[in-house]
C-alpha positions, 0 to 999 in steps of 0.5 A: 620952791625949797628954802635952800636955793636950787643952785646950792642944791645942784652944787651939792649933788654927790655929797655923802654922809653917814646916816645909819649906825648899827641897825640891828636886824632882830628876829622879833622885829622881822616878824613884826614888820612882816606881819604888818605888811601881810607877809604869809611865808613861814620863812619870815617867822620861823628860823627852821623854815628859813634855814630849810629854805636856804637862808642863814636866818629869817630874812627881812622883807624887801622894804625892811630897811624902812626901820632905819628911821627909828632914832636909835638907828640913825647917825648923830645929827640925822633925822628923817625924812631928809637924813640931814641933807638940808634940802629945805623942802616944805614938809606940807608940800612934799611927797614921796615919788618913787622908792627903788631897791637893789639887793646884793643878798637878803638881809637876815636876822643877825645882820648889823647894818650901817648906811651912807646916803648921797644926794644923787640928783636934783632937778625941776619939772613944770606940771599942772601944780606949778614947778615940781622940785625933785631930789633923789637920795641914794643910800647904800647899806653895808654889813659888819664886814663892810660888804654892801647888802643893798642899795635904795633910791628915794625920790622926794618931790616938793609940790609947787602949788601955793599953800592952801590951794587944794589938789585937783584929783584929776591931775595925773602928775606926781604932785598929787600923790601925797601918798604919805611918806612924806587921817580925818581932821573933822572928827569923823573916822573914815576907816572901816571896821576894826578887825582882829582880837582885842590885842590887835594880833590879827587883822590885815591878813591878805586874801589871795588867789593862789599866792599862799600855795607856794612859790613859783618854781624856775623862771616864770614865762612872759604872761605868767600872772602874779597871783592876786593878793589883797588886804581888804578893808585896811583899818586904822589899826593896820596903819598904826601897826605899820607905823609902829613896825616901821618907825614912820611917824609922819603926821600925815598918817595921824594928824588930820589938820596937817593932812588937810593943810596938804590938800587931803580929805583924810589921814593917809595910808603910808605909801611905804605900807602900800609898797610893803604890801606889794613886796609881800605879794611878790615874796608870797609867790617868788622866794625873797632870795631870788629878788634882784631889785624892787621898785614902786612909784606912788601915783595916788593916795589910799585911805583907811577903810578901803581895799588894796589889791595887788595884781601883775604879770611877767612882762619880760624874760632875759635868758642871758641873765636868767631873770624875769621882769614882773610889773605890778599895780596896787589898786584901791577898792575902785580899781584905781592905781595907788602904786605901780612898780616892777621887780626883777627876779632870778632863778 
C-alpha cells in the first residue's frame, strides 16, 4: 500500500496544482521526438509541408507533452512521476496502467504551454498480485491565451505483491505490466544489433505495409485495416534516443539492479515509447489534425532486441459526429500484446 494512507488520498481527490510552466514547443524538439518514435510524415520535420497540410507550423506528435517531464518545464516543487501530488507510491512497485489524451487542436511549434494537474480518482482492486492501488492524474494544457489545447489522463498502479517476490508472467492483471514509465543488470546485453551511422542519426525507422504511402482520405469504413507499422529489432540506442527526446529518465530503463528489484529480467523499453510508436502508426495513416482522442493501455513489457508491430482496424463509425473509432495493438516479436488502445478520428 502507498505510504500515504488511502483515506487521505481519497479525501484529496479533486485537488489541483500547477505542474507545467512554459513548455516551449520548438521545431527542433518536435523533429527529435518524432524521429525517436518513428514518425514518417514530412509535416513533423518540414515547416513548408506542415503549412501546406493546413497546420500553423510543424505539429507535435500525439504524445509530445511527455517532454513536460524535463525539469525546465516543471513548476516549482514539482517532479515526475507524481507531479508533487504526494501519492506515496513505492516507485519499485508502481507501473503505468493507462494513458489517454483528448485534443482540442494540434500542438504546433511556437506554442507555449502551461498545465494544471488534478488527482482525478483513487481506488483499489484485488488481484492475483494482492491489492492494487490506482491513482488517476488528469492534466490540462493551455496555450498563451489561456485556451485549452489538450487534456491527458494518466493512471498509476502500485502493485501489492511483497517486495522481492518475482512477477508471475502468467498473471493477466495490470500488476505485471511494469512497462516502464514508472535494462540487464547481470552484465549481459539483451538488446540486438545497433543500427544506423556512427552518430546515431538513423535506425529505428519503421517498416510499413502501405502506411507511408499517404493518409487515408475521408472517414474510413468499419473493417478498414490500419496499415502494419513496425519497429524491428528495437535497440538500446532506440531506447536512449527516446529517453533523451522525452525526458523520461526512470531508472527502470537503464538501471539493471533497479529493474530486477521490480521483478524484471532486463531493462525495460519505456511504455510511452511503445505508445509513441502506436501514435506514429496512426498519424502515418490519418493526418494528426483529424485525431480527436488517443488512448493506450499497457499490458506487458517489451525488452531491447525485440520487435514492435502495430496493427488494428476501424471498429465503429458514428455518422452523427463524423468520427470513426480505430482499435489497435502493439505486439512483440512473439505476437504477444505489449500495448492495446483506441483512437477517435474525424474527417
